[in-house]
MARBA-3410 file (N, C-alpha, C, O; in Angstrom, 1 decimal):
229
8.8,-8.2,28.6,8.5,-6.9,28.0,8.1,-7.1,26.5,8.6,-7.9,25.8 ~ 7.0,-6.3,26.1,6.5,-6.4,24.7,6.6,-5.1,24.0,6.0,-4.1,24.5 ~ 7.3,-5.0,22.9,7.3,-3.8,22.1,6.0,-3.6,21.3,5.5,-4.6,20.9 ~ 5.6,-2.4,21.2,4.3,-2.0,20.5,4.6,-0.9,19.5,5.6,-0.2,19.6 ~ 3.6,-0.7,18.7,3.6,0.4,17.7,2.9,1.6,18.4,1.7,1.6,18.4
3.7,2.4,19.1,3.1,3.5,19.9,2.3,4.5,19.0,1.2,5.0,19.5 ~ 2.7,4.7,17.8,2.0,5.6,16.9,0.6,5.1,16.6,-0.4,5.8,16.5 ~ 0.5,3.7,16.4,-0.8,3.1,16.1,-1.7,3.2,17.3,-2.9,3.5,17.2 ~ -1.2,3.0,18.5,-2.0,3.1,19.7,-2.5,4.5,19.9,-3.6,4.7,20.3 ~ -1.6,5.5,19.7,-2.0,6.9,19.8,-3.1,7.3,18.8,-4.0,8.0,19.2
-2.9,6.8,17.6,-4.0,7.1,16.6,-5.3,6.5,17.0,-6.4,7.1,16.8 ~ -5.3,5.3,17.5,-6.5,4.6,18.0,-7.2,5.4,19.1,-8.4,5.6,19.1 ~ -6.4,5.8,20.1,-6.9,6.6,21.2,-7.4,8.0,20.7,-8.5,8.4,21.2 ~ -6.8,8.6,19.8,-7.2,9.8,19.2,-8.6,9.7,18.5,-9.5,10.5,18.7 ~ -8.7,8.5,17.8,-10.0,8.3,17.1,-11.1,8.1,18.1,-12.2,8.7,17.9
-10.9,7.3,19.1,-12.0,7.0,20.1,-12.3,8.3,20.9,-13.4,8.5,21.3 ~ -11.3,9.1,21.2,-11.5,10.3,21.9,-12.4,11.3,21.1,-13.3,11.9,21.6 ~ -12.1,11.3,19.8,-12.9,12.2,18.9,-14.4,11.7,18.8,-15.3,12.5,18.6 ~ -14.6,10.5,19.1,-16.0,9.9,19.1,-16.8,10.3,20.3,-18.0,10.1,20.4 ~ -16.1,10.8,21.3,-16.8,11.2,22.6,-16.6,12.7,22.8,-15.7,13.1,23.6
-17.4,13.5,22.2,-17.2,15.0,22.3,-17.5,15.4,23.8,-18.5,15.0,24.3 ~ -16.6,16.2,24.3,-16.8,16.7,25.7,-18.0,17.6,25.9,-18.3,18.0,27.0 ~ -18.6,18.1,24.8,-19.7,19.0,24.9,-21.1,18.3,25.0,-22.1,18.9,25.1 ~ -21.0,17.0,24.9,-22.3,16.2,24.8,-22.8,15.7,26.2,-23.8,15.1,26.3 ~ -22.0,16.0,27.2,-22.5,15.6,28.6,-21.3,15.2,29.5,-20.2,15.1,29.0
-21.6,15.0,30.7,-20.6,14.7,31.7,-19.9,13.4,31.5,-18.7,13.3,31.6 ~ -20.7,12.4,31.1,-20.2,11.1,30.9,-19.2,11.1,29.7,-18.1,10.5,29.7 ~ -19.6,11.8,28.6,-18.8,11.8,27.4,-17.5,12.6,27.7,-16.4,12.2,27.2 ~ -17.6,13.6,28.6,-16.4,14.4,28.9,-15.4,13.5,29.7,-14.2,13.6,29.6 ~ -15.9,12.7,30.6,-15.1,11.8,31.4,-14.3,10.9,30.5,-13.1,10.7,30.6
-15.0,10.3,29.5,-14.4,9.3,28.6,-13.4,10.1,27.8,-12.3,9.5,27.6 ~ -13.7,11.2,27.3,-12.8,12.0,26.4,-11.5,12.4,27.2,-10.4,12.2,26.7 ~ -11.7,12.9,28.4,-10.5,13.3,29.2,-9.7,12.1,29.6,-8.4,12.2,29.6 ~ -10.3,10.9,29.8,-9.5,9.7,30.2,-8.7,9.3,29.0,-7.5,8.9,29.1 ~ -9.3,9.3,27.8,-8.5,8.9,26.6,-7.4,9.9,26.3,-6.3,9.4,25.9
-7.6,11.1,26.5,-6.6,12.1,26.3,-5.4,11.9,27.3,-4.3,12.1,27.0 ~ -5.8,11.6,28.5,-4.8,11.3,29.6,-3.9,10.1,29.2,-2.7,10.1,29.4 ~ -4.6,9.1,28.6,-3.8,7.9,28.2,-2.9,8.3,27.1,-1.8,7.8,27.0 ~ -3.3,9.2,26.2,-2.4,9.7,25.1,-1.2,10.4,25.7,0.0,10.2,25.2 ~ -1.4,11.2,26.8,-0.2,11.9,27.4,0.7,10.9,28.0,1.9,11.0,28.0
0.1,9.9,28.7,1.0,8.9,29.4,1.8,8.1,28.3,3.0,7.9,28.5 ~ 1.2,7.8,27.2,1.9,7.1,26.1,3.0,7.9,25.6,4.1,7.5,25.3 ~ 2.7,9.2,25.4,3.7,10.1,24.8,4.9,10.4,25.7,6.0,10.6,25.2 ~ 4.7,10.3,27.0,5.7,10.5,28.0,6.4,9.2,28.4,7.4,9.2,29.2 ~ 6.0,8.1,27.9,6.6,6.8,28.3,8.0,6.7,27.8,8.3,7.2,26.7
8.9,6.1,28.6,10.3,6.0,28.2,10.4,5.0,27.0,9.6,4.1,26.8 ~ 11.5,5.3,26.2,11.7,4.4,25.0,13.0,3.6,25.3,13.8,3.9,26.2 ~ 13.2,2.5,24.5,14.4,1.7,24.6,15.1,1.7,23.3,14.5,2.0,22.3 ~ 16.3,1.3,23.3,17.1,1.2,22.1,16.7,-0.1,21.4,17.2,-1.2,21.8 ~ 15.9,0.0,20.3,15.5,-1.2,19.6,15.4,-0.9,18.1,15.2,0.2,17.7
15.5,-1.9,17.3,15.3,-1.8,15.9,14.3,-2.9,15.4,14.2,-3.9,16.0 ~ 13.6,-2.6,14.3,12.7,-3.6,13.8,13.4,-4.9,13.4,14.5,-4.8,12.8 ~ 12.7,-6.0,13.6,13.3,-7.3,13.2,12.8,-7.6,11.8,11.6,-7.5,11.5 ~ 13.7,-8.1,11.0,13.3,-8.6,9.6,13.3,-10.1,9.7,14.3,-10.8,9.8 ~ 12.1,-10.7,9.7,12.0,-12.1,9.7,12.5,-12.7,8.3,12.5,-12.0,7.3
12.9,-14.0,8.4,13.4,-14.6,7.1,12.5,-14.5,6.0,12.9,-14.2,4.8 ~ 11.2,-14.7,6.2,10.2,-14.7,5.1,10.1,-13.3,4.5,9.6,-13.2,3.4 ~ 10.6,-12.3,5.1,10.6,-10.9,4.6,11.9,-10.4,4.2,12.1,-9.3,3.8 ~ 12.9,-11.3,4.2,14.3,-10.9,3.9,14.7,-11.2,2.5,14.2,-12.2,1.9 ~ 15.5,-10.3,1.9,15.9,-10.5,0.5,16.8,-11.7,0.3,17.0,-12.1,-0.8
17.4,-12.2,1.4,18.3,-13.4,1.3,17.6,-14.7,1.4,18.2,-15.8,1.2 ~ 16.3,-14.7,1.6,15.5,-15.9,1.8,15.0,-16.5,0.5,14.4,-15.8,-0.3 ~ 15.3,-17.7,0.3,14.9,-18.4,-1.0,14.2,-19.7,-0.6,14.7,-20.5,0.1 ~ 13.0,-19.9,-1.1,12.2,-21.1,-0.8,12.2,-22.1,-1.9,11.5,-23.1,-1.8 ~ 13.0,-21.9,-2.9,13.0,-22.9,-4.1,13.4,-24.3,-3.6,14.5,-24.5,-3.0
12.5,-25.3,-3.8,12.8,-26.6,-3.4,12.8,-26.9,-1.9,13.2,-28.0,-1.5 ~ 12.2,-26.0,-1.1,12.2,-26.2,0.3,10.8,-26.6,0.8,9.8,-26.3,0.1 ~ 10.7,-27.2,1.9,9.4,-27.5,2.5,8.7,-26.3,3.0,9.3,-25.2,3.2 ~ 7.3,-26.4,3.1,6.5,-25.2,3.6,7.0,-24.7,4.9,7.2,-25.5,5.9 ~ 7.2,-23.4,5.1,7.6,-22.8,6.3,9.1,-22.8,6.5,9.6,-22.2,7.5
9.8,-23.3,5.5,11.3,-23.2,5.6,11.9,-22.7,4.3,11.2,-22.7,3.2 ~ 13.1,-22.3,4.3,13.8,-21.8,3.1,15.3,-21.8,3.3,15.8,-22.4,4.3 ~ 16.0,-21.3,2.4,17.5,-21.3,2.4,18.0,-19.8,2.5,17.6,-19.0,1.7 ~ 18.8,-19.6,3.5,19.4,-18.2,3.6,20.7,-18.1,2.8,21.6,-18.8,3.1 ~ 20.7,-17.3,1.8,21.8,-17.1,0.9,22.9,-16.3,1.6,24.1,-16.3,1.1
22.6,-15.7,2.7,23.7,-14.9,3.5,24.5,-15.9,4.4,25.7,-15.8,4.4 ~ 23.7,-16.7,5.1,24.4,-17.7,6.0,24.7,-19.0,5.4,25.4,-19.9,5.9 ~ 24.1,-19.2,4.2,24.3,-20.5,3.5,23.8,-21.7,4.3,24.6,-22.7,4.5 ~ 22.6,-21.6,4.8,22.0,-22.7,5.6,20.5,-22.6,5.5,19.9,-21.6,5.2 ~ 19.8,-23.7,5.9,18.4,-23.7,6.0,17.9,-23.0,7.2,18.5,-23.0,8.3
16.7,-22.3,7.1,16.2,-21.5,8.2,14.7,-21.6,8.2,14.1,-21.9,7.1 ~ 14.0,-21.4,9.3,12.6,-21.3,9.4,12.2,-19.9,8.9,13.0,-18.9,9.0 ~ 11.0,-19.8,8.3,10.5,-18.5,7.8,10.4,-17.4,8.9,10.4,-16.2,8.6 ~ 10.2,-17.8,10.2,10.1,-16.9,11.2,11.4,-16.6,12.0,11.4,-15.8,12.9 ~ 12.5,-17.2,11.5,13.8,-16.9,12.1,14.2,-15.5,11.8,13.8,-15.0,10.8
15.1,-15.0,12.5,15.7,-13.7,12.2,17.1,-13.6,12.7,17.5,-14.3,13.6 ~ 17.9,-12.7,12.1,19.3,-12.5,12.6,19.8,-11.1,12.3,19.0,-10.3,11.8 ~ 21.0,-10.8,12.7,21.5,-9.4,12.6,21.7,-9.0,11.2,21.9,-7.8,10.9 ~ 21.8,-10.0,10.3,22.1,-9.7,8.9,20.8,-9.5,8.0,20.9,-9.2,6.8 ~ 19.7,-9.6,8.6,18.4,-9.5,7.9,18.3,-8.2,7.2,18.6,-7.1,7.7
17.8,-8.3,5.9,17.6,-7.1,5.1,16.3,-7.2,4.4,16.0,-8.1,3.7 ~ 15.4,-6.1,4.6,14.1,-6.1,4.0,14.3,-6.2,2.5,15.2,-5.6,1.9 ~ 13.3,-6.8,1.8,13.4,-6.9,0.4,13.4,-5.5,-0.3,12.7,-4.6,0.2 ~ 14.2,-5.3,-1.3,14.3,-3.9,-1.9,13.0,-3.4,-2.5,12.8,-2.2,-2.5 ~ 12.1,-4.3,-2.8,10.9,-3.9,-3.5,9.8,-3.7,-2.5,8.6,-3.4,-2.9
10.1,-3.8,-1.2,9.0,-3.6,-0.2,9.0,-2.2,0.2,10.0,-1.6,0.6 ~ 7.8,-1.5,0.2,7.7,-0.1,0.5,6.5,0.1,1.4,5.5,-0.6,1.3 ~ 6.6,1.1,2.3,5.5,1.4,3.1,4.5,2.2,2.2,4.9,2.8,1.2 ~ 3.3,2.3,2.6,2.3,3.0,1.9,2.7,4.5,1.6,2.5,5.0,0.5 ~ 3.1,5.1,2.7,3.5,6.6,2.5,4.7,6.7,1.6,4.9,7.8,1.0
5.6,5.7,1.5,6.7,5.8,0.6,6.2,5.8,-0.9,6.6,6.5,-1.8 ~ 5.1,4.9,-1.1,4.5,4.8,-2.4,3.8,6.1,-2.8,3.7,6.5,-3.9 ~ 3.1,6.7,-1.8,2.4,8.0,-2.0,3.4,9.0,-2.5,3.1,9.7,-3.4 ~ 4.5,9.1,-1.8,5.6,10.1,-2.2,6.1,9.8,-3.6,6.2,10.7,-4.4 ~ 6.4,8.5,-3.9,6.9,8.2,-5.2,5.9,8.5,-6.3,6.2,9.0,-7.4
4.6,8.1,-6.1,3.6,8.3,-7.1,3.4,9.8,-7.4,3.3,10.2,-8.6 ~ 3.4,10.6,-6.4,3.2,12.0,-6.6,4.4,12.7,-7.3,4.2,13.5,-8.2 ~ 5.6,12.3,-6.9,6.8,12.8,-7.5,6.8,12.4,-9.0,7.3,13.2,-9.8 ~ 6.4,11.2,-9.3,6.4,10.8,-10.7,5.4,11.6,-11.5,5.7,12.0,-12.6 ~ 4.2,11.8,-10.9,3.1,12.6,-11.6,3.6,14.0,-11.9,3.4,14.5,-12.9
4.3,14.6,-10.9,4.8,16.0,-11.1,5.8,16.0,-12.2,5.8,16.9,-13.0 ~ 6.7,15.0,-12.2,7.8,15.0,-13.2,7.3,14.8,-14.6,7.9,15.2,-15.6 ~ 6.1,14.2,-14.7,5.5,14.0,-16.0,4.5,15.1,-16.4,3.9,15.1,-17.5 ~ 4.5,16.2,-15.6,3.7,17.4,-16.0,2.2,17.3,-15.6,1.5,18.2,-16.0 ~ 1.8,16.3,-14.8,0.3,16.2,-14.5,-0.1,17.2,-13.5,-1.3,17.4,-13.3
0.8,18.0,-12.9,0.4,19.0,-11.9,0.9,20.4,-12.3,1.0,21.3,-11.5 ~ 1.3,20.5,-13.6,1.7,21.8,-14.1,0.6,22.8,-14.0,0.8,24.0,-13.7 ~ -0.6,22.3,-14.1,-1.8,23.2,-13.9,-2.7,22.6,-12.8,-2.9,21.3,-12.8 ~ -3.1,23.4,-11.9,-3.9,22.9,-10.7,-5.2,22.3,-11.2,-5.9,22.8,-12.0 ~ -5.5,21.2,-10.6,-6.8,20.5,-10.8,-7.8,20.7,-9.7,-7.3,20.9,-8.5
-9.1,20.7,-10.0,-10.0,20.8,-8.9,-10.1,19.4,-8.2,-9.7,18.4,-8.8 ~ -10.5,19.4,-6.9,-10.6,18.2,-6.2,-11.6,17.2,-6.9,-11.4,16.0,-6.9 ~ -12.7,17.8,-7.4,-13.7,17.0,-8.1,-13.1,16.3,-9.3,-13.4,15.1,-9.6 ~ -12.2,17.0,-10.1,-11.5,16.3,-11.2,-10.6,15.2,-10.8,-10.6,14.2,-11.4 ~ -9.9,15.4,-9.7,-9.0,14.4,-9.2,-9.8,13.1,-8.8,-9.4,12.0,-9.1
-10.9,13.3,-8.1,-11.8,12.2,-7.7,-12.3,11.5,-9.0,-12.4,10.3,-9.0 ~ -12.8,12.3,-10.0,-13.3,11.7,-11.2,-12.3,10.9,-11.9,-12.7,9.8,-12.5 ~ -11.0,11.3,-11.9,-10.0,10.5,-12.6,-9.8,9.1,-11.9,-9.5,8.1,-12.5 ~ -10.0,9.1,-10.5,-10.0,7.8,-9.8,-11.1,6.9,-10.3,-10.9,5.7,-10.6 ~ -12.3,7.5,-10.5,-13.4,6.8,-11.0,-13.2,6.2,-12.4,-13.6,5.1,-12.7
-12.5,7.0,-13.2,-12.3,6.6,-14.6,-11.4,5.3,-14.6,-11.7,4.4,-15.5 ~ -10.5,5.1,-13.7,-9.7,3.9,-13.7,-10.6,2.7,-13.4,-10.4,1.6,-13.9 ~ -11.5,2.8,-12.4,-12.4,1.7,-12.1,-13.3,1.4,-13.2,-13.7,0.2,-13.5 ~ -13.7,2.4,-14.0,-14.6,2.2,-15.1,-13.8,1.4,-16.2,-14.4,0.5,-16.9 ~ -12.5,1.7,-16.3,-11.7,0.9,-17.3,-11.6,-0.5,-16.9,-11.5,-1.4,-17.7
-11.5,-0.8,-15.6,-11.4,-2.1,-15.1,-12.7,-2.9,-15.4,-12.7,-4.0,-15.8 ~ -13.8,-2.2,-15.3,-15.1,-2.8,-15.6,-15.2,-3.1,-17.1,-15.7,-4.2,-17.5 ~ -14.7,-2.2,-18.0,-14.7,-2.5,-19.4,-13.8,-3.7,-19.7,-14.1,-4.4,-20.7 ~ -12.7,-3.9,-19.0,-11.9,-5.1,-19.2,-12.7,-6.3,-18.9,-12.6,-7.3,-19.7 ~ -13.5,-6.3,-17.9,-14.3,-7.4,-17.5,-15.4,-7.7,-18.5,-15.6,-8.8,-18.9
-16.0,-6.6,-19.0,-17.0,-6.8,-20.1,-16.4,-7.3,-21.4,-17.2,-7.9,-22.1 ~ -15.2,-7.1,-21.6,-14.5,-7.6,-22.8,-14.1,-9.1,-22.6,-13.5,-9.7,-23.5 ~ -14.4,-9.7,-21.4,-14.1,-11.1,-21.2,-12.7,-11.3,-20.6,-12.3,-12.5,-20.5 ~ -12.0,-10.3,-20.2,-10.6,-10.5,-19.6,-10.8,-11.0,-18.2,-11.6,-10.3,-17.4 ~ -10.1,-12.0,-17.8,-10.3,-12.6,-16.4,-9.6,-11.7,-15.4,-8.7,-10.9,-15.7
-10.2,-11.8,-14.2,-9.8,-10.8,-13.1,-8.3,-10.6,-12.9,-7.8,-9.5,-12.7 ~ -7.5,-11.8,-12.9,-6.1,-11.7,-12.5,-5.2,-11.7,-13.7,-4.0,-12.0,-13.5 ~ -5.7,-11.5,-14.9,-4.8,-11.6,-16.1,-4.3,-10.2,-16.5,-5.0,-9.2,-16.5 ~ -2.9,-10.2,-16.7,-2.3,-9.0,-17.2,-1.7,-9.3,-18.6,-1.0,-10.3,-18.7 ~ -2.1,-8.5,-19.5,-1.6,-8.6,-20.9,-0.9,-7.3,-21.3,-1.0,-6.3,-20.6
-0.2,-7.4,-22.4,0.7,-6.2,-22.8,0.3,-5.7,-24.2,0.1,-6.5,-25.1 ~ 0.3,-4.4,-24.3,0.2,-3.8,-25.6,1.4,-3.0,-25.9,1.9,-2.2,-25.1 ~ 1.8,-3.1,-27.2,3.0,-2.3,-27.6,2.5,-0.9,-28.0,1.6,-0.8,-28.9 ~ 3.1,0.1,-27.4,2.6,1.5,-27.7,3.4,2.2,-28.8,3.1,3.3,-29.3 ~ 4.5,1.5,-29.3,5.3,2.0,-30.4,6.0,0.9,-31.2,7.2,0.8,-31.1
5.2,0.1,-31.9,5.8,-1.1,-32.6,6.8,-0.7,-33.6,7.7,-1.5,-33.9 ~ 6.8,0.5,-34.3,7.8,0.8,-35.3,9.1,1.1,-34.6,10.2,1.0,-35.3 ~ 9.2,1.4,-33.3,10.4,1.6,-32.7,10.8,0.5,-31.7,11.6,0.7,-30.8 ~ 10.3,-0.7,-32.0,10.6,-1.8,-31.1,12.1,-2.1,-31.1,12.7,-2.2,-32.1 ~ 12.6,-2.2,-29.9,14.1,-2.4,-29.7,14.6,-3.7,-30.2,15.8,-3.9,-30.4
13.7,-4.7,-30.4,14.2,-6.1,-30.8,13.9,-6.2,-32.3,12.7,-6.3,-32.7 ~ 14.9,-6.3,-33.1,14.8,-6.4,-34.6,14.0,-7.6,-35.0,13.5,-7.7,-36.1 ~ 14.0,-8.7,-34.1,13.4,-9.9,-34.5,11.9,-9.9,-34.2,11.2,-10.8,-34.7 ~ 11.4,-8.8,-33.5,10.0,-8.7,-33.2,9.3,-7.8,-34.1,9.8,-6.7,-34.3 ~ 8.2,-8.2,-34.7,7.5,-7.4,-35.7,6.2,-6.9,-35.0,5.4,-7.7,-34.4
5.9,-5.6,-35.2,4.6,-5.0,-34.7,4.4,-5.3,-33.2,3.3,-5.6,-32.8 ~ 5.5,-5.3,-32.4,5.3,-5.4,-30.9,5.0,-6.7,-30.4,4.5,-6.8,-29.3 ~ 5.3,-7.8,-31.1,5.1,-9.1,-30.6,5.9,-9.4,-29.3,5.6,-10.2,-28.5 ~ 6.9,-8.6,-29.1,7.8,-8.7,-27.9,6.9,-8.4,-26.6,7.3,-8.9,-25.6 ~ 5.9,-7.7,-26.8,5.1,-7.3,-25.6,4.4,-8.6,-25.0,4.3,-8.7,-23.8
4.1,-9.5,-25.9,3.4,-10.7,-25.3,4.5,-11.8,-25.0,4.3,-12.6,-24.2 ~ 5.6,-11.8,-25.8,6.6,-12.8,-25.6,7.6,-12.5,-24.5,7.8,-13.3,-23.6 ~ 8.1,-11.3,-24.4,9.0,-10.9,-23.4,8.8,-9.4,-23.0,9.5,-8.5,-23.3 ~ 7.6,-9.2,-22.3,7.3,-7.8,-22.0,8.3,-7.0,-21.1,8.4,-5.8,-21.3 ~ 9.0,-7.7,-20.3,10.0,-7.0,-19.4,11.2,-6.5,-20.2,12.0,-5.7,-19.7
11.3,-7.0,-21.5,12.5,-6.5,-22.3,12.1,-5.3,-23.2,13.0,-4.8,-23.8 ~ 10.9,-4.9,-23.2,10.4,-3.9,-24.1,9.9,-2.7,-23.3,9.0,-2.8,-22.5 ~ 10.5,-1.5,-23.5,10.1,-0.3,-22.7,8.8,0.2,-23.2,8.2,1.1,-22.6 ~ 8.3,-0.3,-24.4,7.1,0.2,-25.0,5.9,-0.7,-24.6,4.8,-0.4,-25.0 ~ 6.2,-1.7,-23.8,5.1,-2.7,-23.4,4.3,-2.1,-22.3,4.8,-1.9,-21.2
3.0,-1.8,-22.6,2.1,-1.3,-21.6,1.3,-2.4,-20.9,0.6,-3.1,-21.6 ~ 1.4,-2.6,-19.6,0.6,-3.6,-18.9,-0.9,-3.2,-18.9,-1.2,-2.1,-18.6 ~ -1.7,-4.1,-19.3,-3.2,-3.9,-19.4,-3.9,-5.0,-18.6,-3.4,-6.0,-18.3 ~ -5.2,-4.8,-18.4,-6.0,-5.8,-17.7,-6.6,-5.2,-16.4,-6.2,-4.1,-16.0 ~ -7.4,-6.0,-15.7,-8.0,-5.5,-14.5,-7.0,-5.2,-13.4,-7.1,-4.2,-12.8
-6.0,-6.0,-13.2,-5.0,-5.7,-12.1,-4.3,-4.3,-12.4,-4.1,-3.6,-11.5 ~ -4.1,-4.0,-13.7,-3.4,-2.8,-14.1,-4.3,-1.6,-13.8,-3.9,-0.5,-13.3 ~ -5.6,-1.7,-14.2,-6.6,-0.6,-14.0,-6.8,-0.4,-12.5,-6.9,0.8,-12.1 ~ -6.9,-1.4,-11.7,-7.0,-1.2,-10.2,-5.7,-0.6,-9.7,-5.8,0.3,-8.8 ~ -4.6,-1.0,-10.2,-3.3,-0.3,-9.8,-3.3,1.2,-10.1,-2.9,2.0,-9.4
-3.8,1.5,-11.3,-3.9,2.9,-11.8,-4.8,3.7,-10.8,-4.4,4.8,-10.5 ~ -5.9,3.1,-10.3,-6.8,3.8,-9.4,-6.0,4.1,-8.1,-6.1,5.2,-7.6 ~ -5.3,3.1,-7.6,-4.6,3.2,-6.3,-3.5,4.3,-6.5,-3.2,5.1,-5.6 ~ -2.8,4.2,-7.7,-1.7,5.2,-7.9,-2.3,6.6,-8.0,-1.6,7.6,-7.5 ~ -3.5,6.8,-8.5,-4.1,8.1,-8.5,-4.5,8.6,-7.1,-4.3,9.8,-6.8
-4.9,7.6,-6.3,-5.2,7.9,-4.9,-3.9,8.3,-4.2,-3.9,9.3,-3.4 ~ -2.8,7.6,-4.4,-1.5,7.9,-3.8,-1.1,9.3,-4.3,-0.7,10.1,-3.4 ~ -1.2,9.6,-5.6,-0.8,10.9,-6.1,-1.6,12.0,-5.4,-1.0,13.1,-5.0 ~ -2.9,11.9,-5.2,-3.8,12.9,-4.6,-3.4,13.1,-3.1,-3.3,14.2,-2.7 ~ -3.1,12.0,-2.4,-2.7,12.1,-1.0,-1.3,12.8,-0.9,-1.1,13.6,0.0
-0.4,12.6,-1.9,0.8,13.3,-1.9,0.6,14.8,-2.1,1.3,15.6,-1.6 ~ -0.3,15.1,-3.0,-0.6,16.5,-3.3,-1.2,17.3,-2.2,-0.9,18.4,-1.9 ~ -2.2,16.6,-1.5,-2.9,17.3,-0.4,-2.4,17.0,1.0,-3.0,17.5,2.0 ~ -1.2,16.3,1.1,-0.6,16.1,2.4,-1.4,15.2,3.3,-1.4,15.4,4.5 ~ -2.0,14.2,2.7,-2.8,13.2,3.5,-1.9,12.1,3.9,-1.3,11.5,3.1
-1.9,11.8,5.2,-1.2,10.6,5.8,-2.1,9.4,5.5,-2.9,9.0,6.4 ~ -2.0,8.8,4.3,-2.9,7.7,4.0,-2.7,6.5,4.8,-3.6,5.8,5.2 ~ -1.4,6.2,5.1,-1.1,5.0,5.9,-1.8,5.1,7.3,-2.3,4.1,7.8 ~ -1.7,6.2,7.9,-2.3,6.4,9.2,-3.9,6.3,9.1,-4.5,5.7,10.0 ~ -4.4,6.9,8.1,-5.9,6.9,7.9,-6.4,5.5,7.7,-7.4,5.2,8.2
-5.6,4.7,7.0,-6.0,3.3,6.7,-6.0,2.5,8.1,-6.9,1.7,8.3 ~ -5.0,2.7,8.8,-4.9,2.0,10.1,-6.1,2.4,11.0,-6.7,1.5,11.6 ~ -6.4,3.7,11.1,-7.4,4.1,12.0,-8.8,3.6,11.5,-9.6,3.1,12.3 ~ -9.0,3.6,10.2,-10.3,3.2,9.7,-10.5,1.7,9.8,-11.6,1.2,10.1 ~ -9.4,0.9,9.6,-9.5,-0.5,9.7,-9.8,-0.9,11.2,-10.5,-1.9,11.4
-9.2,-0.2,12.1,-9.4,-0.5,13.5,-10.9,-0.2,13.8,-11.5,-0.9,14.6 ~ -11.4,0.9,13.3,-12.8,1.3,13.5,-13.7,0.2,12.9,-14.7,-0.1,13.6 ~ -13.4,-0.3,11.7,-14.3,-1.2,11.1,-14.4,-2.5,11.9,-15.4,-3.2,11.8 ~ -13.4,-2.9,12.7,-13.5,-4.0,13.5,-14.6,-3.9,14.6,-15.1,-4.9,15.1 ~ -14.9,-2.7,15.0,-15.9,-2.4,16.0,-17.3,-2.3,15.5,-18.2,-2.2,16.3
-17.5,-2.3,14.2,-18.8,-2.1,13.6,-19.6,-3.4,13.6,-19.0,-4.5,13.6 ~ -20.9,-3.3,13.6,-21.8,-4.5,13.7,-21.8,-5.2,12.3,-21.2,-4.7,11.3 ~ -22.4,-6.4,12.3,-22.4,-7.2,11.1,-23.1,-6.4,10.0,-24.2,-5.8,10.1 ~ -22.4,-6.4,8.8,-22.8,-5.6,7.6,-23.0,-4.1,8.0,-23.8,-3.4,7.4 ~ -22.3,-3.7,9.0,-22.3,-2.3,9.5,-23.8,-1.9,9.9,-24.1,-0.7,9.8
-24.6,-2.9,10.3,-25.9,-2.6,10.8,-26.9,-2.4,9.7,-28.1,-2.0,10.0 ~ -26.5,-2.7,8.4,-27.4,-2.4,7.3,-28.1,-3.7,6.8,-27.5,-4.8,7.1 ~ -29.2,-3.7,6.2,-29.9,-4.8,5.7,-29.3,-5.4,4.4,-29.3,-6.6,4.2 ~ -28.7,-4.5,3.6,-28.1,-4.9,2.4,-26.7,-4.4,2.3,-26.0,-4.6,1.3
END
């Protein structure tokens, strides 16, 4: 027996069914009806008592320091393990979040900071996404390499470290300074994604599902999507 992601299968069937409108002819209607029947069968299929498995490589107790490739040390069992091993004590890393979890958090943060006190037009929301990409381009034009993150102090006079003058702590120990603002191309791209998350939270868009469906569709497209350039 093989466990599957039923929601993913249903979304794929729904997508392909939508591509075959029943009003376009007898053949299209047959395909549409068949796909909808498959969705009903999937929805009525019996379920079993199962829980997701946390592999060692995804577990918070897994430590690879000083270990060979593909192996690590389990701090829970105090023994060496393969990265694909799993047990009943496995716990997902605390910093791992699903896309829709991040959508919810990004939108709640934006609301708490007052960015939705006044309603924005959809065009303005999209333009703000564009602005973050433009800032990433400006970082590149300034000679900042693609994967470099640097820090700027936003309030050097109130620096919490008396030994640091004019925000030098931002470059020396950025994690210790709450005024250290991360900058660079990675940060600007992150800002764009966060704005997308915020918008999806505002408009009730299931972004995680939309990405799954679109990625599945992209697999079926021709080379370069049938375009010359």
